[in-house]
BAMARMAR-564712 format. One record per residue (C-alpha): x, y, z. Coordinates in steps of 0.02 Angstrom, whole numbers, plus 50000, padded with zeros to 5 digits. Layout:
+-------+-------+-------+
:     X :     Y :     Z :
+-------+-------+-------+
:     X :     Y :     Z :
...
+-------+-------+-------+
***
This chain:
+-------+-------+-------+
:     X :     Y :     Z :
+-------+-------+-------+
: 47691 : 51323 : 52247 :
: 47602 : 51223 : 52381 :
: 47670 : 51177 : 52552 :
: 47603 : 51030 : 52651 :
: 47626 : 51045 : 52839 :
: 47583 : 50871 : 52903 :
: 47755 : 50796 : 52934 :
: 47816 : 50664 : 53056 :
: 48003 : 50650 : 53088 :
: 48091 : 50510 : 53181 :
: 48276 : 50514 : 53223 :
: 48363 : 50360 : 53289 :
: 48544 : 50361 : 53345 :
: 48636 : 50198 : 53374 :
: 48808 : 50230 : 53443 :
: 48935 : 50122 : 53529 :
: 49114 : 50067 : 53504 :
: 49071 : 49918 : 53397 :
: 48923 : 49987 : 53300 :
: 48903 : 50169 : 53255 :
: 48781 : 50236 : 53127 :
: 48641 : 50363 : 53117 :
: 48466 : 50323 : 53056 :
: 48338 : 50455 : 53008 :
: 48160 : 50429 : 52949 :
: 48026 : 50551 : 52891 :
: 47844 : 50523 : 52843 :
: 47754 : 50650 : 52732 :
: 47570 : 50651 : 52682 :
: 47539 : 50645 : 52493 :
: 47417 : 50761 : 52408 :
: 47258 : 50691 : 52333 :
: 47334 : 50718 : 52160 :
: 47492 : 50619 : 52201 :
: 47389 : 50478 : 52275 :
: 47305 : 50459 : 52106 :
: 47472 : 50465 : 52013 :
: 47631 : 50364 : 52032 :
: 47812 : 50387 : 52085 :
: 47902 : 50441 : 51927 :
: 48079 : 50496 : 51971 :
: 48200 : 50518 : 52117 :
: 48351 : 50634 : 52110 :
: 48479 : 50701 : 52232 :
: 48567 : 50868 : 52201 :
: 48742 : 50927 : 52246 :
: 48680 : 50998 : 52412 :
: 48617 : 50825 : 52462 :
: 48433 : 50871 : 52445 :
: 48316 : 50733 : 52385 :
: 48178 : 50768 : 52258 :
: 48039 : 50641 : 52231 :
: 47928 : 50670 : 52080 :
: 47753 : 50600 : 52057 :
: 47673 : 50597 : 51886 :
: 47486 : 50622 : 51870 :
: 47369 : 50518 : 51764 :
: 47385 : 50571 : 51583 :
: 47233 : 50656 : 51508 :
: 47224 : 50595 : 51329 :
: 47134 : 50755 : 51275 :
: 47266 : 50869 : 51350 :
: 47436 : 50914 : 51277 :
: 47507 : 50934 : 51453 :
: 47575 : 50814 : 51584 :
: 47564 : 50863 : 51768 :
: 47692 : 50826 : 51905 :
: 47712 : 50856 : 52092 :
: 47885 : 50861 : 52170 :
: 47922 : 50832 : 52355 :
: 48087 : 50906 : 52417 :
: 48186 : 50857 : 52572 :
: 48352 : 50929 : 52633 :
: 48507 : 50823 : 52670 :
: 48441 : 50790 : 52847 :
: 48278 : 50731 : 52764 :
: 48181 : 50879 : 52833 :
: 48032 : 50913 : 52722 :
: 48051 : 51074 : 52622 :
: 47907 : 51094 : 52500 :
: 47790 : 51020 : 52371 :
: 47791 : 51104 : 52201 :
: 47683 : 51077 : 52048 :
: 47742 : 51076 : 51868 :
: 47676 : 51045 : 51694 :
: 47761 : 51003 : 51531 :
: 47707 : 50964 : 51355 :
: 47685 : 50782 : 51309 :
: 47842 : 50716 : 51231 :
: 47820 : 50676 : 51048 :
: 47936 : 50557 : 50958 :
: 47933 : 50496 : 50778 :
: 47900 : 50314 : 50735 :
: 48058 : 50209 : 50718 :
: 48102 : 50047 : 50631 :
: 48193 : 49917 : 50736 :
: 48270 : 49750 : 50686 :
: 48290 : 49611 : 50813 :
: 48383 : 49447 : 50794 :
: 48334 : 49297 : 50897 :
: 48443 : 49143 : 50914 :
: 48356 : 48993 : 50989 :
: 48334 : 48803 : 50991 :
: 48183 : 48688 : 51004 :
: 48012 : 48748 : 50951 :
: 47829 : 48753 : 50995 :
: 47776 : 48582 : 50929 :
: 47813 : 48403 : 50983 :
: 47927 : 48371 : 50832 :
: 48060 : 48498 : 50878 :
: 48032 : 48549 : 51060 :
: 48179 : 48439 : 51116 :
: 48293 : 48486 : 50972 :
: 48457 : 48579 : 51009 :
: 48481 : 48628 : 50826 :
: 48516 : 48813 : 50810 :
: 48383 : 48923 : 50730 :
: 48385 : 49106 : 50682 :
: 48240 : 49228 : 50677 :
: 48242 : 49405 : 50609 :
: 48096 : 49523 : 50645 :
: 48079 : 49702 : 50581 :
: 47955 : 49807 : 50680 :
: 47885 : 49982 : 50661 :
: 47876 : 50057 : 50835 :
: 47780 : 50206 : 50900 :
: 47808 : 50308 : 51058 :
: 47691 : 50274 : 51205 :
: 47693 : 50425 : 51319 :
: 47608 : 50340 : 51466 :
: 47732 : 50196 : 51472 :
: 47879 : 50305 : 51416 :
: 47936 : 50172 : 51292 :
: 47922 : 50128 : 51109 :
: 47790 : 49994 : 51077 :
: 47762 : 49889 : 50922 :
: 47645 : 49968 : 50798 :
: 47667 : 49844 : 50657 :
: 47775 : 49693 : 50612 :
: 47853 : 49731 : 50443 :
: 47939 : 49563 : 50414 :
: 47972 : 49398 : 50505 :
: 48101 : 49274 : 50437 :
: 48172 : 49113 : 50512 :
: 48311 : 48996 : 50452 :
: 48406 : 48841 : 50510 :
: 48589 : 48879 : 50475 :
: 48717 : 48751 : 50416 :
: 48904 : 48761 : 50393 :
: 49002 : 48740 : 50231 :
: 49005 : 48551 : 50254 :
: 48817 : 48542 : 50273 :
: 48827 : 48504 : 50458 :
: 48702 : 48585 : 50576 :
: 48746 : 48692 : 50725 :
: 48689 : 48645 : 50901 :
: 48652 : 48798 : 51007 :
: 48712 : 48827 : 51186 :
: 48700 : 49014 : 51220 :
: 48675 : 49181 : 51132 :
: 48722 : 49360 : 51178 :
: 48701 : 49533 : 51104 :
: 48775 : 49704 : 51133 :
: 48701 : 49818 : 51266 :
: 48703 : 49953 : 51131 :
: 48536 : 49935 : 51040 :
: 48609 : 50014 : 50883 :
: 48714 : 49855 : 50860 :
: 48605 : 49714 : 50798 :
: 48736 : 49576 : 50777 :
: 48716 : 49423 : 50889 :
: 48850 : 49309 : 50959 :
: 48805 : 49125 : 50979 :
: 48903 : 48989 : 51066 :
: 48874 : 48829 : 50969 :
: 48941 : 48656 : 50935 :
: 48961 : 48578 : 50763 :
: 48975 : 48394 : 50725 :
: 49141 : 48338 : 50656 :
: 49139 : 48263 : 50481 :
: 49286 : 48154 : 50533 :
: 49234 : 48021 : 50659 :
: 49410 : 48021 : 50729 :
: 49394 : 48205 : 50778 :
: 49289 : 48275 : 50918 :
: 49139 : 48387 : 50891 :
: 49199 : 48566 : 50911 :
: 49133 : 48718 : 51004 :
: 49142 : 48882 : 50910 :
: 49079 : 49059 : 50912 :
: 48956 : 49112 : 50778 :
: 48934 : 49295 : 50732 :
: 48765 : 49330 : 50651 :
: 48723 : 49495 : 50566 :
: 48556 : 49573 : 50519 :
: 48562 : 49489 : 50349 :
: 48567 : 49319 : 50438 :
: 48744 : 49293 : 50376 :
: 48857 : 49186 : 50485 :
: 49043 : 49194 : 50523 :
: 49130 : 49054 : 50618 :
: 49264 : 49088 : 50748 :
: 49336 : 48924 : 50816 :
: 49391 : 48909 : 50998 :
: 49529 : 48783 : 50955 :
: 49490 : 48658 : 51092 :
: 49598 : 48508 : 51048 :
: 49492 : 48369 : 51125 :
: 49309 : 48335 : 51163 :
: 49241 : 48457 : 51292 :
: 49081 : 48494 : 51386 :
: 49022 : 48670 : 51425 :
: 49028 : 48695 : 51613 :
: 48971 : 48877 : 51619 :
: 48958 : 49039 : 51519 :
: 48901 : 49216 : 51560 :
: 48906 : 49392 : 51489 :
: 48994 : 49521 : 51597 :
: 48941 : 49705 : 51617 :
: 49080 : 49755 : 51495 :
: 48992 : 49642 : 51365 :
: 49132 : 49512 : 51366 :
: 49080 : 49329 : 51378 :
: 49171 : 49210 : 51496 :
: 49164 : 49022 : 51477 :
: 49230 : 48866 : 51565 :
: 49252 : 48699 : 51474 :
: 49288 : 48526 : 51548 :
: 49363 : 48378 : 51453 :
: 49253 : 48228 : 51424 :
: 49289 : 48052 : 51487 :
: 49445 : 47969 : 51418 :
: 49510 : 48121 : 51324 :
: 49634 : 48188 : 51452 :
: 49655 : 48221 : 51637 :
: 49475 : 48262 : 51689 :
: 49539 : 48410 : 51792 :
: 49621 : 48496 : 51642 :
: 49490 : 48631 : 51614 :
: 49493 : 48780 : 51495 :
: 49442 : 48960 : 51530 :
: 49401 : 49073 : 51381 :
: 49352 : 49255 : 51378 :
: 49302 : 49341 : 51217 :
: 49225 : 49508 : 51171 :
: 49052 : 49536 : 51097 :
: 49127 : 49523 : 50922 :
: 49192 : 49347 : 50958 :
: 49377 : 49392 : 50975 :
: 49468 : 49292 : 51109 :
: 49539 : 49406 : 51244 :
: 49604 : 49275 : 51366 :
: 49623 : 49087 : 51360 :
: 49692 : 48982 : 51504 :
: 49713 : 48795 : 51524 :
: 49707 : 48764 : 51711 :
: 49694 : 48630 : 51843 :
: 49519 : 48628 : 51912 :
: 49501 : 48603 : 52101 :
: 49379 : 48462 : 52060 :
: 49364 : 48346 : 51910 :
: 49177 : 48381 : 51909 :
: 49154 : 48565 : 51951 :
: 48977 : 48635 : 51947 :
: 48990 : 48824 : 51920 :
: 48836 : 48930 : 51952 :
: 48893 : 49113 : 51944 :
: 49030 : 49230 : 51883 :
: 49077 : 49411 : 51922 :
: 49200 : 49538 : 51854 :
: 49289 : 49653 : 51978 :
: 49432 : 49771 : 51929 :
: 49469 : 49671 : 51772 :
: 49477 : 49504 : 51864 :
: 49353 : 49363 : 51834 :
: 49284 : 49262 : 51979 :
: 49187 : 49099 : 51969 :
: 49089 : 49014 : 52107 :
: 49050 : 48829 : 52108 :
: 49026 : 48668 : 52206 :
: 49077 : 48486 : 52190 :
: 49044 : 48314 : 52261 :
: 49179 : 48188 : 52309 :
: 49173 : 48109 : 52136 :
: 49336 : 48092 : 52038 :
: 49247 : 48063 : 51872 :
: 49242 : 48183 : 51725 :
: 49117 : 48326 : 51728 :
: 48996 : 48250 : 51601 :
: 48990 : 48087 : 51700 :
: 48930 : 48178 : 51856 :
: 48836 : 48333 : 51799 :
: 48751 : 48397 : 51641 :
: 48811 : 48526 : 51516 :
: 48764 : 48708 : 51537 :
: 48656 : 48776 : 51394 :
: 48552 : 48931 : 51438 :
: 48495 : 48964 : 51258 :
: 48310 : 49005 : 51240 :
: 48181 : 48875 : 51187 :
: 48009 : 48950 : 51144 :
: 47923 : 48782 : 51166 :
: 47993 : 48738 : 51337 :
: 47943 : 48889 : 51438 :
: 48112 : 48962 : 51394 :
: 48211 : 48807 : 51445 :
: 48288 : 48678 : 51328 :
: 48320 : 48494 : 51366 :
: 48503 : 48521 : 51417 :
: 48457 : 48667 : 51528 :
: 48324 : 48564 : 51618 :
: 48451 : 48425 : 51650 :
: 48580 : 48550 : 51712 :
: 48454 : 48622 : 51836 :
: 48429 : 48448 : 51908 :
: 48616 : 48443 : 51945 :
: 48590 : 48592 : 52061 :
: 48480 : 48487 : 52175 :
: 48622 : 48371 : 52226 :
: 48699 : 48388 : 52398 :
: 48876 : 48454 : 52378 :
: 49033 : 48418 : 52478 :
: 49139 : 48569 : 52432 :
: 49124 : 48752 : 52386 :
: 49250 : 48830 : 52265 :
: 49307 : 49007 : 52227 :
: 49413 : 49037 : 52070 :
: 49500 : 49198 : 52019 :
: 49571 : 49232 : 51845 :
: 49686 : 49378 : 51815 :
: 49716 : 49403 : 51629 :
: 49792 : 49245 : 51555 :
: 49823 : 49157 : 51719 :
: 49729 : 49073 : 51861 :
: 49768 : 49174 : 52018 :
: 49695 : 49043 : 52135 :
: 49564 : 48906 : 52149 :
: 49511 : 48871 : 52327 :
: 49415 : 48727 : 52405 :
: 49311 : 48738 : 52563 :
: 49239 : 48576 : 52631 :
: 49056 : 48598 : 52680 :
: 49083 : 48549 : 52865 :
: 49201 : 48699 : 52883 :
: 49054 : 48819 : 52865 :
: 48978 : 48755 : 53027 :
: 49140 : 48783 : 53123 :
: 49147 : 48966 : 53065 :
: 48962 : 49007 : 53074 :
: 48919 : 49182 : 53142 :
: 48750 : 49262 : 53180 :
: 48691 : 49436 : 53232 :
: 48649 : 49473 : 53415 :
: 48467 : 49435 : 53451 :
: 48432 : 49366 : 53278 :
: 48339 : 49202 : 53256 :
: 48314 : 49083 : 53109 :
: 48488 : 49089 : 53032 :
: 48555 : 48924 : 52962 :
: 48723 : 48847 : 52922 :
: 48765 : 48810 : 52739 :
: 48756 : 48621 : 52713 :
: 48794 : 48606 : 52527 :
: 48619 : 48642 : 52463 :
: 48573 : 48742 : 52307 :
: 48633 : 48921 : 52330 :
: 48582 : 49075 : 52228 :
: 48716 : 49212 : 52229 :
: 48644 : 49387 : 52235 :
: 48802 : 49492 : 52258 :
: 48991 : 49484 : 52268 :
: 49104 : 49613 : 52347 :
: 49293 : 49638 : 52354 :
: 49361 : 49745 : 52497 :
: 49515 : 49858 : 52491 :
: 49617 : 49719 : 52571 :
: 49549 : 49590 : 52449 :
: 49430 : 49502 : 52566 :
: 49289 : 49422 : 52466 :
: 49107 : 49419 : 52520 :
: 48976 : 49315 : 52430 :
: 48794 : 49346 : 52478 :
: 48638 : 49255 : 52425 :
: 48501 : 49134 : 52474 :
: 48470 : 48948 : 52476 :
: 48341 : 48903 : 52344 :
: 48204 : 48774 : 52326 :
: 48031 : 48775 : 52247 :
: 47857 : 48814 : 52307 :
: 47688 : 48769 : 52231 :
: 47582 : 48922 : 52195 :
: 47429 : 48819 : 52152 :
: 47364 : 48731 : 51995 :
: 47521 : 48623 : 51991 :
: 47630 : 48774 : 51964 :
: 47797 : 48752 : 52055 :
: 47911 : 48905 : 52049 :
: 48083 : 48943 : 52119 :
: 48085 : 49002 : 52300 :
: 48220 : 49100 : 52391 :
: 48245 : 49052 : 52571 :
: 48385 : 49061 : 52701 :
: 48502 : 49213 : 52692 :
: 48686 : 49168 : 52681 :
: 48850 : 49263 : 52663 :
: 49024 : 49186 : 52642 :
: 49178 : 49285 : 52694 :
: 49346 : 49232 : 52617 :
: 49520 : 49306 : 52634 :
: 49631 : 49358 : 52487 :
: 49687 : 49178 : 52455 :
: 49510 : 49110 : 52451 :
: 49517 : 49033 : 52626 :
: 49354 : 49042 : 52725 :
: 49353 : 49169 : 52869 :
: 49169 : 49154 : 52915 :
: 48994 : 49110 : 52860 :
: 48863 : 49238 : 52914 :
: 48681 : 49192 : 52931 :
: 48528 : 49305 : 52950 :
: 48351 : 49246 : 52985 :
: 48215 : 49296 : 52861 :
: 48067 : 49398 : 52925 :
: 47936 : 49341 : 52798 :
: 47922 : 49159 : 52746 :
: 47752 : 49153 : 52661 :
: 47738 : 49093 : 52481 :
: 47707 : 49265 : 52406 :
: 47867 : 49329 : 52485 :
: 47979 : 49179 : 52449 :
: 47957 : 49179 : 52260 :
: 48062 : 49339 : 52245 :
: 48250 : 49347 : 52274 :
: 48309 : 49470 : 52404 :
: 48418 : 49612 : 52340 :
: 48580 : 49624 : 52440 :
: 48717 : 49756 : 52435 :
: 48879 : 49797 : 52526 :
: 48947 : 49968 : 52576 :
: 49116 : 50002 : 52655 :
: 49128 : 50109 : 52811 :
: 49224 : 50273 : 52803 :
: 49380 : 50194 : 52880 :
: 49369 : 50036 : 52775 :
: 49371 : 49924 : 52928 :
: 49188 : 49876 : 52922 :
: 49063 : 49828 : 52790 :
: 48877 : 49866 : 52794 :
: 48771 : 49724 : 52727 :
: 48605 : 49786 : 52657 :
: 48461 : 49662 : 52646 :
: 48304 : 49710 : 52553 :
: 48178 : 49605 : 52649 :
: 48024 : 49560 : 52548 :
: 47840 : 49565 : 52585 :
: 47744 : 49483 : 52443 :
: 47584 : 49570 : 52392 :
: 47442 : 49531 : 52272 :
: 47362 : 49668 : 52169 :
: 47428 : 49810 : 52063 :
: 47615 : 49843 : 52073 :
: 47605 : 50011 : 51984 :
: 47484 : 50144 : 51925 :
: 47491 : 50075 : 51747 :
: 47452 : 49898 : 51808 :
: 47297 : 49967 : 51892 :
: 47254 : 50071 : 51740 :
: 47260 : 49917 : 51627 :
: 47188 : 49796 : 51757 :
: 47345 : 49690 : 51767 :
: 47340 : 49614 : 51942 :
: 47493 : 49510 : 51992 :
: 47593 : 49449 : 52141 :
: 47736 : 49572 : 52167 :
: 47871 : 49614 : 52296 :
: 47872 : 49759 : 52418 :
: 48041 : 49793 : 52499 :
: 48098 : 49861 : 52666 :
: 48283 : 49878 : 52709 :
: 48379 : 49794 : 52848 :
: 48562 : 49836 : 52881 :
: 48694 : 49743 : 52981 :
: 48875 : 49793 : 53008 :
: 49016 : 49667 : 52977 :
: 49179 : 49689 : 53073 :
: 49302 : 49633 : 52938 :
: 49451 : 49601 : 53053 :
: 49355 : 49500 : 53183 :
: 49228 : 49424 : 53062 :
: 49079 : 49466 : 53172 :
: 48905 : 49540 : 53146 :
: 48829 : 49689 : 53236 :
: 48646 : 49714 : 53280 :
: 48523 : 49713 : 53135 :
: 48424 : 49873 : 53105 :
: 48261 : 49870 : 53006 :
: 48195 : 50032 : 52930 :
: 48016 : 50079 : 52889 :
: 47940 : 49991 : 53039 :
: 47869 : 49861 : 52918 :
: 47736 : 49991 : 52870 :
: 47827 : 50080 : 52728 :
: 47894 : 49992 : 52574 :
: 48010 : 50024 : 52428 :
: 47965 : 49988 : 52248 :
: 48079 : 49879 : 52144 :
: 48114 : 50024 : 52023 :
: 48177 : 50137 : 52166 :
: 48274 : 50030 : 52291 :
: 48401 : 50155 : 52363 :
: 48518 : 50300 : 52326 :
: 48700 : 50289 : 52384 :
: 48790 : 50453 : 52412 :
: 48978 : 50422 : 52406 :
: 49023 : 50599 : 52462 :
: 48945 : 50575 : 52636 :
: 48941 : 50384 : 52635 :
: 48754 : 50375 : 52657 :
: 48604 : 50278 : 52589 :
: 48434 : 50360 : 52560 :
: 48275 : 50259 : 52542 :
: 48109 : 50319 : 52468 :
: 47951 : 50220 : 52501 :
: 47762 : 50224 : 52523 :
: 47635 : 50147 : 52638 :
: 47525 : 50009 : 52566 :
: 47380 : 50129 : 52540 :
: 47487 : 50250 : 52436 :
: 47440 : 50393 : 52550 :
: 47605 : 50430 : 52637 :
: 47781 : 50458 : 52573 :
: 47921 : 50387 : 52681 :
: 48104 : 50440 : 52672 :
: 48241 : 50349 : 52769 :
: 48426 : 50387 : 52778 :
: 48576 : 50294 : 52850 :
: 48746 : 50373 : 52879 :
: 48878 : 50237 : 52865 :
: 49008 : 50288 : 52994 :
+-------+-------+-------+
***
């Protein structure tokens, strides 16, 4: 066992009636061995001690792998550094089958096509100890088909989803099929596709012509969808919500009155069995398809991943909106659908003391990073305004800009809009979205809003990137925390940890300890010479 004695400890206490929390930070020198390795694992035991493991460079001629572990107690006091070795993990080769459902193609004849295509690839995979993953050793077979239904009609693809369980190879596709009868509308349906490329149709029984407004897979694997009627078919506000499981069985179906005839939905979340949708609208009274474009996130290998419908839908996001909407579905019913006019955000705009650069939401494109429901059913929606930035060579990419948080009450009425100024606005930093989280205080009266501020860097993000010479632009994170008074809808003072000298890696953002209501952060300096540990007690 080795003990390293060079330790710097900083304790910061912030305590007053409105804002009470304890910050602790420790800096520990890394050994020469750890500096040549990489951060491999972070654990926290029942006593609250944190253990950070570094893995050394693998010697191909050796059967052993070396590690160094740094231990800190619950007060983040450094305890010891220990060394360990273990035999290289050996795993047998495995055969894996993957199904890909897509549209378009890589040549000019089919790149714009929305006709559904299926691809089945069988691979022999071998274990790569350095990367700790199976990698392809050999492609055993590769087969593609263009499926048709019993009437010889082709399917047009909109989305595809698979189980999170990699032992289940079936794929669910959301598709549309042309009607053979000109007097009947084209119909959306669910297609179940097995590893033999066999198809089974499951109709959604939509009685008129509809457009797909939005669809998304939830963490429980269920897929949620919203459909809007097309022009002249019915009341343009008579929308349909459908939820079905990964096997295509409908779990919930609701016909509901949309808060806008043309509702542009951009995100969905599941909380405690309820489904929430977030969207915007203009003042138009026309049908959805007359104002916006259909949602179709299905992959196109020839369009950089995007198909022609998806590209059109993304252009809809650039429009200035007049309203923001929050919808909540509870089982087979719409619990509420609220409308907040954009000017209302300005009247309820709140900032943190001493902070600069925060902006009011004005109906621009908004990326939602997180959604939180409090014990009293207040709703908080956090994210960033988005745009694009040119990284050179005519290469525009999405950029993530002003930080925004909406605070609604249990009925969906706006209580406040919170704004926080960004610290880094250079191009390398703006091309990455900022991770945001919420944590309730011990008494449930306050909410801690965690912002993972980004510093963009160019070089090697990890040891393996350096080993293989894969230089990229990548994000480094440092946490900022601000306390929200839920009853008064106000922000406390923002606290930044790490002094902008120590940074978190995207694989190890933070550890939340529910038992003591604390967050622990593990980071490094930019030279990979010092280990930094920060801790916040959420009081």
